[in-house]
C-alpha positions as CSV (number, residue, x, y, z in Angstrom):
1,X,24.0,11.3,87.8
2,X,26.1,11.5,84.7
3,X,26.0,14.2,82.5
4,X,24.0,11.8,80.0
5,X,21.3,11.5,82.5
6,X,21.1,15.2,83.7
7,X,20.1,16.0,80.2
8,X,16.4,16.5,79.2
9,X,15.4,13.8,76.5
10,X,14.0,15.9,73.7
11,X,12.3,14.5,70.5
12,X,12.3,15.5,67.0
13,X,8.9,16.5,65.3
14,X,8.7,16.3,61.6
15,X,5.1,16.9,60.7
16,X,2.8,19.4,61.6
17,X,-1.0,18.2,62.0
18,X,-2.7,21.6,62.4
19,X,-6.4,21.4,61.7
20,X,-5.4,24.1,58.4
21,X,-3.0,21.7,57.2
22,X,-4.9,18.6,57.2
23,X,-8.0,20.7,55.4
24,X,-5.2,21.4,52.3
25,X,-4.2,17.8,52.7
26,X,-7.7,16.3,52.2
27,X,-8.5,19.1,49.8
28,X,-5.6,18.1,47.3
29,X,-6.1,14.6,48.0
30,X,-9.9,14.3,47.0
31,X,-8.8,16.7,44.0
32,X,-6.0,14.7,42.5
33,X,-7.4,10.8,43.5
34,X,-9.7,10.9,41.1
35,X,-6.8,10.6,38.2
36,X,-6.0,7.4,39.6
37,X,-7.8,4.4,38.0
38,X,-9.2,2.7,40.7
39,X,-8.1,-1.2,41.8
40,X,-5.1,-0.8,39.1
41,X,-2.1,0.7,41.3
42,X,-2.0,0.9,44.9
43,X,1.6,1.7,44.8
44,X,0.5,5.1,42.9
45,X,-2.1,5.8,45.3
46,X,0.2,5.5,48.2
47,X,2.8,7.8,46.5
48,X,0.2,10.2,45.7
49,X,-0.9,10.2,49.4
50,X,2.6,10.4,50.6
51,X,3.8,13.4,48.6
52,X,0.8,15.7,49.1
53,X,1.2,14.6,52.9
54,X,4.4,15.8,52.5
55,X,3.6,18.8,50.4
56,X,0.7,20.1,53.0
57,X,2.6,18.9,56.4
58,X,5.7,18.6,56.6
59,X,7.9,20.6,58.4
60,X,10.9,22.5,56.5
61,X,13.2,21.8,59.4
62,X,12.1,19.4,62.3
63,X,10.7,21.0,65.6
64,X,12.6,20.0,68.9
65,X,11.1,19.4,72.1
66,X,11.4,18.6,75.4
67,X,8.1,17.2,75.6
68,X,8.9,13.5,75.7
69,X,7.1,10.7,77.2
70,X,9.9,10.2,79.6
71,X,10.2,13.6,80.6
72,X,6.6,14.7,80.9
73,X,4.3,11.5,81.0
74,X,1.1,13.3,81.6
75,X,1.2,15.3,78.4
76,X,-0.2,13.2,75.9
77,X,-0.7,13.6,72.2
78,X,-4.5,14.1,72.9
79,X,-3.6,17.6,75.2
80,X,-1.1,19.1,72.9
81,X,-3.8,18.4,70.3
82,X,-6.2,20.0,72.2
83,X,-4.0,23.1,73.3
84,X,-3.0,23.8,69.7
85,X,-6.8,23.9,69.1
86,X,-7.8,26.3,71.9
87,X,-4.6,28.8,70.4
88,X,-6.3,28.3,66.8
89,X,-9.8,29.3,68.4
90,X,-8.3,32.0,70.4
91,X,-6.7,33.8,67.4
92,X,-9.6,33.5,65.3
93,X,-11.6,35.0,68.1
94,X,-9.3,37.7,68.6
95,X,-9.4,38.6,65.4
96,X,-13.3,39.4,65.5
97,X,-12.3,42.1,68.4
98,X,-13.0,45.5,67.3
99,X,-10.9,48.6,68.9
100,X,-14.1,50.3,68.8
101,X,-15.6,47.5,71.1
102,X,-14.6,48.1,74.6
103,X,-15.9,45.1,76.0
104,X,-14.5,43.1,73.2
105,X,-11.0,45.2,73.6
106,X,-11.0,44.4,77.7
107,X,-11.8,40.8,77.4
108,X,-8.5,40.4,75.0
109,X,-6.7,41.9,77.2
110,X,-7.6,39.5,80.1
111,X,-6.8,36.5,78.7
């Protein structure tokens, strides 16, 4: 194998479509879409849509990842989304645990 073949392929991720980002995008789109006159300028809507999507979801610096279809064909976008959602839910749950609750504290440290 050559040196180029032995290197792992990387992909760049330019947007983060987390639940929080999508909620922020939808909220801002709902508040601003009423300002556009219906069926007059589709390009005005697409411009607004693109700029709000960039504001809510675009990363300042693209993330590089080794998770490409070629390197990890079993890791699909659905799996990545599910794992990210699991992490979000665990963080929300961890915030509800108090130090006064010994069972909750034990559970927090076991997972």
